[in-house]
GUTOR-924478 format. One line per 4 residues: their letters; for each residue x, y, z of C-alpha. Coordinates in pm, 1 decimal, padded with zeros to 6 digits. Layout:
% GUTOR-924478
A = X/Y/Z; ... $
END
This chain:
% GUTOR-924478
MVPA = 02552.9/05921.7/-04667.7; 02366.7/05986.3/-04989.0; 02425.1/05761.0/-05300.9; 02609.8/05931.2/-05571.1 $
DATT = 02317.7/05886.9/-05806.8; 02036.7/06028.1/-05574.9; 01837.1/06297.1/-05680.8; 01559.5/06256.7/-05417.7 $
MYVR = 01617.7/06136.0/-05040.7; 01335.0/06074.9/-04801.0; 01371.3/06106.4/-04417.7; 01075.9/05965.9/-04209.7 $
VIAV = 01067.4/06072.7/-03841.2; 00834.7/05956.2/-03554.3; 00812.3/06136.4/-03215.0; 00792.2/05894.0/-02919.4 $
GSGS = 00670.2/05975.7/-02574.2; 00725.0/05822.7/-02257.5; 00383.6/05642.7/-02269.3; 00225.8/05502.5/-02582.9 $
GFLG = -00032.1/05611.1/-02842.3; -00094.9/05934.8/-03058.5; 00072.9/06230.4/-02894.1; -00056.9/06519.3/-03108.6 $
EAAP = 00238.6/06736.7/-02989.7; 00381.4/07023.0/-03179.4; 00597.7/06907.7/-03479.7; 00981.7/06902.4/-03407.7 $
NIQL = 01208.6/07148.1/-03577.8; 01382.8/06941.9/-03852.3; 01699.3/07090.0/-04005.3; 01931.4/06974.9/-04308.9 $
WPEW = 02261.8/07074.5/-04440.8; 02538.0/06944.5/-04668.0; 02865.4/06852.1/-04503.8; 03020.2/07198.3/-04540.9 $
GIMA = 02692.6/07399.8/-04613.2; 02447.6/07619.2/-04438.7; 02194.0/07458.5/-04201.4; 01827.7/07504.3/-04330.6 $
TVPE = 01511.5/07441.2/-04122.9; 01260.0/07236.0/-04312.8; 00897.5/07394.0/-04356.9; 00568.9/07201.0/-04369.5 $
APDQ = 00457.5/07160.4/-04727.5; 00368.7/07333.7/-04958.4; 00644.4/07559.9/-04830.7; 00991.2/07455.6/-04892.6 $
VSVR = 01346.4/07579.6/-04812.6; 01649.0/07611.5/-05042.8; 01969.5/07453.3/-04908.0; 02279.3/07620.3/-04997.6 $
LDMH = 02659.0/07569.7/-04948.3; 02682.0/07952.4/-04874.4; 02486.3/08262.2/-04960.7; 02675.0/08326.6/-05278.9 $
RKPV = 02598.5/08005.5/-05454.6; 02278.2/07855.7/-05619.8; 02083.2/07614.0/-05400.3; 02192.1/07256.6/-05393.4 $
GTAS = 01848.5/07108.5/-05294.0; 01516.4/07198.5/-05156.8; 01325.0/07021.5/-04877.1; 00994.4/07010.9/-04699.6 $
YTCE = 00781.3/06782.1/-04484.3; 00441.2/06664.8/-04447.9; 00266.8/06559.5/-04132.7; 00111.0/06200.8/-04115.6 $
DNDV = -00100.3/06030.6/-03862.2; 00058.0/05884.1/-03515.4; 00311.7/06160.9/-03493.7; 00498.8/06079.7/-03810.0 $
YMVR = 00663.1/06332.1/-04024.4; 00793.6/06261.8/-04378.7; 01073.0/06489.5/-04521.5; 01142.2/06507.3/-04890.7 $
LDIS = 01487.0/06637.6/-05007.1; 01535.2/06690.8/-05372.6; 01907.0/06725.2/-05458.9; 02016.4/06925.5/-05747.7 $
DKGL = 02398.2/06878.8/-05681.7; 02505.7/06516.8/-05690.5; 02853.2/06597.1/-05585.7; 02751.8/06615.9/-05205.6 $
PLWR = 02746.7/06256.3/-05066.1; 02736.7/06366.2/-04705.5; 02433.8/06527.8/-04559.1; 02332.1/06599.5/-04201.1 $
VCIT = 02005.3/06598.9/-04012.4; 01921.7/06771.5/-03685.2; 01586.8/06710.5/-03488.4; 01500.6/06924.4/-03198.5 $
NTST = 01195.0/06861.9/-02979.6; 00950.5/07174.5/-02960.4; 00702.4/07021.3/-02724.5; 00661.7/07076.1/-02348.8 $
QELG = 00701.7/06721.3/-02281.5; 01027.8/06515.1/-02330.6; 01018.5/06315.9/-02656.5; 01248.8/06090.2/-02848.7 $
FVWT = 01273.7/06055.0/-03229.0; 01328.4/05762.5/-03447.5; 01403.9/05816.3/-03809.0; 01477.7/05610.7/-04137.6 $
TGQL = 01621.2/05725.4/-04469.3; 01610.0/05600.5/-04813.8; 01567.5/05692.2/-05191.5; 01201.3/05572.3/-05227.8 $
PEDV = 00906.4/05662.0/-05001.8; 00844.7/05287.9/-04934.7; 01201.0/05233.2/-04811.7; 01159.4/05452.5/-04520.1 $
VQPR = 00819.5/05317.1/-04391.1; 00977.9/05082.0/-04149.6; 00869.4/04976.3/-03795.8; 01100.4/04946.3/-03480.9 $
MSIT = 00984.0/04711.3/-03218.9; 01015.4/04790.3/-02863.4; 00983.9/04494.1/-02634.2; 01075.8/04325.3/-02295.4 $
HELR = 01380.2/04118.8/-02390.5; 01370.4/03862.9/-02117.4; 01064.5/03674.3/-01963.9; 01078.1/03425.1/-01680.2 $
TSVK = 00855.9/03252.7/-01478.6; 00903.2/03046.8/-01138.2; 00667.7/02795.1/-00990.3; 00659.4/02499.6/-00746.1 $
AGEQ = 00629.5/02147.1/-00891.8; 00263.9/02053.7/-00930.6; 00162.3/02432.4/-00972.1; 00038.0/02591.6/-01293.9 $
AMNM = 00241.2/02875.0/-01433.3; 00051.4/03188.4/-01532.9; 00119.8/03310.3/-01893.3; 00416.8/03551.6/-01920.2 $
VADV = 00330.5/03872.2/-02049.7; 00548.6/04115.1/-02259.1; 00458.2/04464.1/-02350.0; 00539.1/04553.9/-02714.3 $
ANIG = 00523.6/04883.8/-02892.6; 00599.9/05007.1/-03247.5; 00822.9/05305.2/-03217.5; 00906.9/05302.4/-03593.8 $
PGPL = 00770.9/05517.0/-03860.3; 00584.4/05230.0/-04032.4; 00327.4/04956.9/-03949.9; 00466.7/04645.0/-03727.6 $
LITD = 00331.5/04317.5/-03879.9; 00382.0/04013.3/-03680.9; 00358.1/03680.5/-03862.3; 00370.1/03434.6/-03576.4 $
AAGT = 00014.4/03339.9/-03479.3; -00133.2/03227.9/-03147.2; -00073.3/02860.4/-03087.1; 00294.9/02874.1/-03232.4 $
DLGG = 00531.3/02614.8/-03074.1; 00833.2/02815.4/-02951.2; 01028.6/02517.9/-02845.6; 01126.4/02384.5/-02497.5 $
GFTL = 00767.6/02375.7/-02387.2; 00675.7/02734.7/-02449.9; 00389.6/02843.8/-02658.0; 00271.2/03174.0/-02797.7 $
EKVP = -00072.2/03215.8/-02662.4; -00158.2/03582.3/-02754.0; -00000.3/03825.1/-03003.4; -00134.8/04137.3/-03207.0 $
ARLE = -00113.2/04089.4/-03587.0; -00029.4/04460.2/-03659.3; 00068.6/04762.7/-03464.8; 00053.0/05106.6/-03610.9 $
PNEH = 00339.2/05375.8/-03541.7; 00318.6/05455.7/-03163.2; 00062.6/05165.3/-03098.1; 00124.0/04919.2/-02820.4 $
SAIE = -00025.1/04586.1/-02705.5; 00095.4/04275.0/-02528.6; 00234.2/03928.0/-02606.5; 00158.7/03625.5/-02383.9 $
ISAE = 00361.3/03316.6/-02370.2; 00264.6/02989.1/-02185.0; 00533.6/02777.4/-02003.8; 00298.4/02505.7/-01923.2 $
GAVA = 00478.1/02253.2/-02131.2; 00815.6/02337.7/-01983.1; 00660.3/02300.4/-01630.0; 00517.4/01952.6/-01709.2 $
ELVS = 00855.4/01850.9/-01834.6; 01044.9/01971.1/-01537.4; 00821.6/01791.8/-01285.5; 01105.3/01694.6/-01063.8 $
GGNR = 01256.4/02036.8/-01070.5; 01494.6/02240.9/-01259.3; 01522.7/02528.5/-01499.4; 01510.9/02587.0/-01887.5 $
TVTY = 01614.3/02877.4/-02108.9; 01525.0/02934.2/-02473.9; 01558.7/03213.1/-02729.9; 01273.1/03319.7/-02930.0 $
VIGC = 01290.5/03562.0/-03231.9; 00945.3/03703.5/-03311.8; 00864.0/03667.7/-03681.4; 00758.0/04020.0/-03800.8 $
NDRD = 00873.7/04277.2/-04052.6; 01128.5/04451.7/-03812.9; 01462.0/04420.6/-04010.7; 01661.7/04424.7/-03684.6 $
KPNA = 01638.8/04073.3/-03533.4; 01761.3/04175.0/-03190.3; 01470.8/04412.0/-03157.5; 01243.6/04114.4/-03172.1 $
TIVL = 01439.3/03871.7/-02964.0; 01312.5/03728.5/-02626.3; 01490.6/03502.1/-02376.8; 01230.5/03277.1/-02219.3 $
GCDV = 01303.4/03108.6/-01880.9; 01118.4/02870.1/-01667.3; 01225.2/02769.5/-01302.6; 01057.3/02485.2/-01129.5 $
QAAP = 01129.1/02423.5/-00755.9; 01096.8/02060.4/-00651.0; 00837.0/01959.4/-00406.8; 00953.1/01913.2/-00056.0 $
PTKA = 00977.5/01553.5/00048.2; 00660.3/01410.1/00230.8; 00687.9/01166.8/00533.7; 00590.6/00898.4/00287.9 $
TESG = 00881.8/00961.2/00057.9; 01148.8/01046.9/00314.9; 01242.4/00690.3/00378.4; 01268.7/00599.6/00001.8 $
GSVA = 00900.2/00497.5/-00031.4; 00628.9/00631.8/-00255.1; 00287.3/00779.5/-00161.8; 00131.5/00495.1/-00362.3 $
AARK = 00315.3/00239.7/-00156.8; 00207.3/00421.2/00174.3; -00139.2/00416.8/00051.3; -00128.1/00039.3/-00027.4 $
YIAD = 00020.9/-00033.1/00332.8; -00243.6/00148.6/00491.9; -00534.3/-00019.0/00295.2; -00407.9/-00351.7/00338.3 $
HPFY = -00298.3/-00335.1/00696.3; -00539.9/-00525.9/00927.7; -00551.0/-00244.0/01185.0; -00659.2/00007.8/00932.3 $
RKRR = -00894.3/-00228.7/00752.7; -01097.9/-00344.2/01043.2; -01064.8/-00092.8/01319.9; -01362.0/00141.9/01324.9 $
FTLG = -01303.6/00528.9/01384.7; -01548.8/00783.0/01497.4; -01591.7/01133.5/01377.5; -01453.0/01268.3/01701.7 $
EAVS = -01122.9/01117.2/01672.9; -00826.9/01318.6/01538.0; -00674.0/01287.4/01193.9; -00305.8/01275.0/01117.2 $
AHEA = -00251.3/01477.7/00801.9; 00017.5/01257.4/00653.2; -00217.5/00934.2/00718.0; -00508.4/01105.8/00541.3 $
AALG = -00309.4/01201.9/00251.9; -00161.3/00853.2/00212.3; -00498.2/00690.6/00258.0; -00625.3/00886.1/-00019.2 $
DSAS = -00977.1/00761.7/-00179.6; -00923.4/00409.2/-00020.7; -01108.5/00490.6/00280.4; -01471.2/00607.2/00369.5 $
RSAH = -01521.1/00992.8/00375.6; -01618.6/00959.6/00737.9; -01293.9/00776.3/00856.3; -01072.4/00966.0/01079.6 $
FIAP = -00752.7/00842.1/01229.5; -00628.8/00839.9/01590.4; -00337.1/01091.9/01649.1; -00025.0/00909.1/01717.0 $
ELRP = -00025.6/01013.6/02092.5; -00350.0/00877.9/02155.2; -00293.1/00521.0/02003.4; -00297.7/00225.1/02232.3 $
EADG = 00036.6/00105.8/02073.8; 00204.7/00409.2/02222.1; 00162.3/00254.6/02571.8; 00292.5/-00081.4/02458.9 $
GAPA = -00047.8/-00244.0/02372.9; -00143.0/-00404.6/02078.7; -00483.9/-00289.0/01916.0; -00759.2/-00531.5/01926.7 $
PEEP = -00908.9/-00575.8/01582.7; -01274.8/-00485.1/01573.7; -01521.1/-00622.8/01305.7; -01746.9/-00346.9/01143.1 $
DEDK = -02119.0/-00342.2/01254.5; -02304.2/-00482.8/00975.9; -02539.2/-00193.9/00973.5; -02266.8/00089.3/00995.8 $
GA = -02013.5/-00049.2/00743.7; -01645.5/-00003.3/00801.5 $
END
């Protein structure tokens, strides 16, 4: 719809391909006509076309377009008959590759220089408890006929343990980049397992908020129980038990004896690096005998 007082209207068009970046393809065929008038093909300036209701009446407007950078085309329509509120536009691809078109309309040139954000609208990471989550990456492109300005800076706290790590400050029409978001804080808070979802609206000059909305998710899988914790005890308690037990304190082990993985994990840093544990099936108590404590040799240590 054209405002009743409008004498000039602008249509700003961008051609968008399947990839990204400047296409350099042939200009599309742009046509305009009033609601009950004759369709007119818009030429590149300085040429212009007269738009008519029919061949027997005087023109109700003139139009032409200029070609700008990044596959952007600016159409100017000068209206001489204000009694025509409804105008139509038709954009036809003339390139050999499939293209899409995004356009804006307004009475002033600055009104039609608008961006259009294209971005992944959901990002989710899944890790095991204790693991570090890699940054989540969203491809972002500007498919609008105006610069996209992002106002959120790297380091912005997005809530829920999510942090904006990398973001482009500006994207020209048909440019693309990436946004990186860390879930490190969410993983740390979900140390016992669980999931979290938050919604983040990117601060930018795209007027359409849904275009700039990302749903962020984090799933943390709880660590499987260890033998030290299956009975309700803790790893710390198991370490203390082994460190305090006279058999483990006084018995000397040689490098050739087998190590039980869960015993080694429970012992932690409380034993010498050269200490090895006897596998359960080789222990004397397996045959009913009690191990005889041994005092460590003074020259070898425990």
